[in-house]
N, C-alpha and C positions, 0 to 999 in steps of 0.2 A: 742899646739901653747905654744910659749916661750912667757916672759913675755916682751919683745921689740917688737916681732911681737902684741902682745897685744896691746901696745903703740900706734904703728903705725896707727892700724885699728882705734882705736878711733881716732886720730887725722885725719884720712882719712873721718872718718865719720863727721868731726869737731864740737864732744860733748863732754862736760866737761865731768868729771866724775862723778859728781852728775846727770847730763843729761844721760849719759851710764846705769848709776846703774837704772834710772828709767825706761828706756828704755827695758831693757832685765829682768827686775825683780830681781835686786841682791841690796845688802845693798851698800851705797857708800864706807865701809871698806872693802866689797869685792874686789871692784873695785881695792882702795888701796892695799890690800895683790898680788893681780895678775899681778899690775904693779911692785910692789918691788920685786916680786919672792917669797915672802911667803908663798902663799897658790899655789896649782897649780891648774891651770884653767881648770873647770870641761869642759867635752866634750857638753854638753847641751849650754852654754856658747858660746865658740867656734864657735858651729853650730849657734847660733844667730846672730857671728857676722861676720861670713862668709855670712850669708843670707843677713844681711842688706847691708854689703859691696857690693855683687852682684848686689843688685837691684839699688845701686848707679852707679855702674859702667856700668849697663846695658842702651844702647842707644834705645831709643825708635823707631826710624828711622832705626836701622838697625839689621835685623832678623838675629837670632841666630842658627849656624847649631845645627843638635840634634845630641847627642852624637852618637846615633846608625849607623848618617850616617855618621859621622868621624871615627867610628870604623869598619863601615862596618858589623856590626852585622846581622849574618843568623837569617831567623825566626824564627827557632827552640828555639833561645837565645832569641829573644825579646819576646816569648811567656810568659818565666819567667820572664820578666823584670819590676819592679814596675816604673821605671823611663819612659819606652815605655807604659806601660798599663795607667800612669798617665798622658803621654803627657807632661811629663817634661824632654825633651833631655837637657834643658840648667840648670839643678839641678840635672842630676843623683850624682853629688857628696854629694847634700844633703839629699839624700833618703835613707835609709838604706834599706837594702836586695839586693842593684843594684846587677846584675850579672857579673860586670867586671871580664876579665879573666876566665869567663864559671863558676864561682861561687860568693854566697853570703859572704861577709865577716862576720866575728864575733863577731867583736867590732868596736865602731867608730874610735878608735885607729889605728888598723890594716885599716879599711878603707880609712883613709886619708892616710897614709903611701902609699898607692896604688895610691891613686888620687893625693897626690902631685906628683908622677911620672907619671901621664897620662899627654896625650897631650889635651885631652877635657878641663882639671880642668886648665891645664896652659894656656891653648889659652886663655881660660874665665877673667884670673887673672893675664895676661900676663904684664899689666900698673902696679902691684902691685909686687915688689919685696918680695921675700920669705914669700910670705902666705903661 
């Protein structure tokens, strides 16, 4: 995640730097560093931000399509997929080890590269430009 995206998500969450630091368990200096692009945003911080944003976006009245339905995953693939196992088809992008494209990704960075190109992720975050 780039520093501008980080700032955009913080603004969308309507949190001050101090509030976000407390919420995600980092120092306010870390938030300053991420937003000024002095420090790389760690994967666990990006993951928490996206999770919080996803819960804000989610409309309680609108059922979300599950990733396995959108992608028409075969049963053989589902049996190996953590998103299916834990019934979190709207959070497939959040869960490590999901079997997108038939294999689990090696790192969060690799996973997010695939997720940002995936129609499931983009469908969920469609109102959020450049996430």
